[in-house]
N, C-alpha and C positions, 0 to 999 in steps of 0.2 A: 583638851581639846578632842578627845575619842568618844565615839558613841559608844552608849551601852544599852544593851537589849534589856529590856524589863517586859514582866508580863503585862501590866497597864500601866495606863497614865496613872501618875499622882498627882497631888495638889495641897499647896499648905501656905501660909502665908509670908513664911521664911523661904520659899521656894520660887525661883523661876527656870524657866526651861526654853532650849530653842528646838525646834522642828529640825530634823535630819532630811535634808533634799535629796540624799542620793547625789550628791556631787563632788567638787573638789574644793575643801577647805583651802582661802586664800587669803592671806597677809597683803593689804596693798599701803604701799609708803606712797603716798603723793607729797614731793616734796619740791618748791622752787618750779613748779609746772614740768616736774619729771615723775612717771609711774612706775613705781616696781611693784609687779606681782610675783609673793614668792609662797611656796609650800610651808606649811610645819616644820620642813626638813631643810627650809633654805634653799630650796631649788628654785630657779626664777622660772616663771611662766609667762613673763612679760608678751615675749614674742610670740607664744601660743595663742594668745588671745588679744591682740592687738586694738581690738573693738572695743575691748573694757577698758582696756588702757586708756582709749583715746576719748570713752565718756566720762573715766576717772578724771583726768588732766582739765575737764572742763569744771570741775568743784572749785576751782582756784583758791584752792586753801592747802597749807601744810598741815598734813593728818596724816595717821597711819589708822587703818580699821580693818576690822576681821569680817569675813564672811565667807559665801560658798558661791562658788559657779555652779551652774545647773543648765542644764539644756532641757527645755519642754518639749513635749510632743506637741500634736497637732490638736491635741484637747486641751491643753493647758496643764498637763502632768508631768512631773520630774520623770525622767526616764536614764538610769545609771548606763542603760546600754547606749542609748544616745548620744551620753556624754561620752561614754568609752569610745566612740568610734567619729564623734566631732570633728577631728582634726583631719583624718580622713575623707568624710562625707560631708561634712559641712550641714548636716540635715537636723533640724529641730530650730529650736528658738533657745540663744543661748542668752542669760541673765547672771547678775550677779545681786546675791541677797546678802544686804550689809547688815548686821547684827550687833557690833561693838565699836568703841573708839577706843583705842588701846593710848594714842599722842594726840595732842592738837595744840598747833601754834606754840610749841615751844613747853609743854605741861604734860607730864605724865598722867595719865588718868587711870590708870589701872588701879591705884589703891581708893579711888574714888566708888562708892556703892553701885552696881550695875543697874540698876536701876534708873539712876543719875545719869548714868555714862546714855543710857537710852535716850534719855530727856536731850542731852546735848546732841547726841546724834540726830535726832529730830530737826533740831535747830539749823545743825550747820549742813546736813546732807539734802541738795534737793530732792523733790518729789519725783517719784517715778510715776510713770502709765501702767504699770503691772502691779 
């Protein structure tokens, strides 16, 4: 779950990677229409980002997802500085990029290949305007 700095991007048939958006990594538990946002250290951020929790509860699914909360600047680019100041200034557009599904409706999905989980994620998560 930690980003690794490399000299140049790589590619290969047996590799998949995620973009590091300069935000906060967040695991979201959506169970029985209740949402809990937690960091990888299990700190709750639900009360800090109620607008994200309010959108996630609309999924109407029992699911655990992994993603990154990001604040975009006026040009639509991620800004870690805006992210760090967002709770105080509320400047920028806050988004939650979801990139993995860890649990779905009683089934642990972590042992399923990542590419299959991404396909499942596309089926169960509503499309966003962004």
